[in-house]
N, C-alpha and C positions, 0 to 999 in steps of 0.2 A: 515599454508596453508589455503587459502581462496578459497571457491568454492560455487557454487549456484546449487541447485537441485530442481526439482519439488517435491512438497510434496503431499502426498495422505491422504486418510481418516484414515489410521492407525496412523497418527501423530497428530490426533485431540488433544490429551492430551498435547503434546508439544506446539501446537498453542495456546491452552487455557492458559497454564502457562505463555507463553510470553505475551499474551494479558493481563492477570490479573496483571502482574508486570509492564505493561507500560500504555496503554490507557484504559484498562477495557471496551472494546467495546462490546464484545459478550459473551454469555453463551456457554457452551459446546454444547447445542442443536442448537444454531445459527451457531456455527462452523460446525456442522454436515450438516446443511442445505446448507451452503455455498459450501461445497465440492460436493453436489449433483446438484447444479445449472448447467444447460447446458451452456457452454461457460466460466465457471469459471476456473481460473488457480491460483495455489498457489505455490509460490517459496520461498525457504528459503536460506538465506546466512549462510554458515557454516564457523566456525573458529576452526580448529583442531577437526573436526567432531561434534562440538556443534552448534546447531542452535542459532544464535545471532540476527537474523532479519527475518521478514516475510513480504511478499507482496502478497495480494490477488487482482486480477483484473478480471473483467467480460467483455468479448468481446460480443458486439452486432453489427453485420454487420461490419462497418468500424470504430467503436468507441470502446474504452475500458474505463471502469470506475474503478479507483483504490478504492476498498472498504476497504482495510486495508493496512497500511504500518507502521511498527514499528521496532525499533532496541532496544535490551536490553540496559538499562541505562548504564551498565558497559562498553559497547562497542560503545557508542556514541562519536562523535567528533574524530573518528579514521578512518573515510573513509568508513565504512561498508554501511551506508545508501546511500552514493554517488555511491558506487560500485553496490548496488542492484538496485537503480533507473536507472543507466546507462544500466544495463542488461535488465531491464523492457522495457526501451525505444527501445533498439535494438530488443528485441523480438517482440514488437508492430510493428516496421518498417518491420520486416520479414513477419508479418501477414498482411501487407498493411493497418494498422490502420492509419486513418487520424487524429484522435483527441483523446487525453487522458483527462479524467475529474476526479475530486475528490472534496471532501468537507473537510474542516478543520475548527476547532473552531477558532473564531476570537481572543481568548485569548491564543492560542497556538502559541506564537511568534516564537519559535524555528522552529516549523514545517513550518510556513508560510515563514520564511526566507529561509529555506531549499528548499521548492518548487519554490520560486522565482529564486533561482540559476539555476533552470532547465527551466526557462521561462514560468512557469505557471502563467496565468493572472487571476485576480479576475473578474468574469463576472456576479456575482449575490450574494445575501445574503438570507439565510433562517433564519428569526428571531426566537429567543427562541427555537432553534432546539435541543440543547443538554440538558441532564438531569439537568445540573447546570444553565440552562437559557441562556447560551451564544449562540450567532448567529453562523451559519455555513457560511463560505465563500465558494462559488462555484468557482472552478478554472478550467481552461482548458489550454491545450497546443496542438498546431497543430504540426503534424509531417510531414516531407518532404514526398512527394508522388513520386513514381517511374514512 
């Protein structure tokens, strides 16, 4: 059974574990700060009550920035990421968000291909942005307005 639920601060440990085993983006302290940000929303995709993917996005007025999006390696290429991204887009449309933005490493070809399937377009580059020296591709997707 697949479901999606909003995650709260009590799940910081689960978020940190998934992050550590995937993209290693944030420390526990950074996760705690993310939950405290006004306009920040955290969703998890569950498979048999196990969180297999997490999406963090931050809403500012009519835009949302995806700050974290990852699926556990064992559950990739099985539709969980697609399901979670589709859910995120629907939630943003309900909130009348006009634009979704994100950053992805230029060397993360799998993620870039994934985002392209959802019509995210590269609109800029942040050079030497990541710890490994890779550039960040700035991507955006416009959502239909009501």
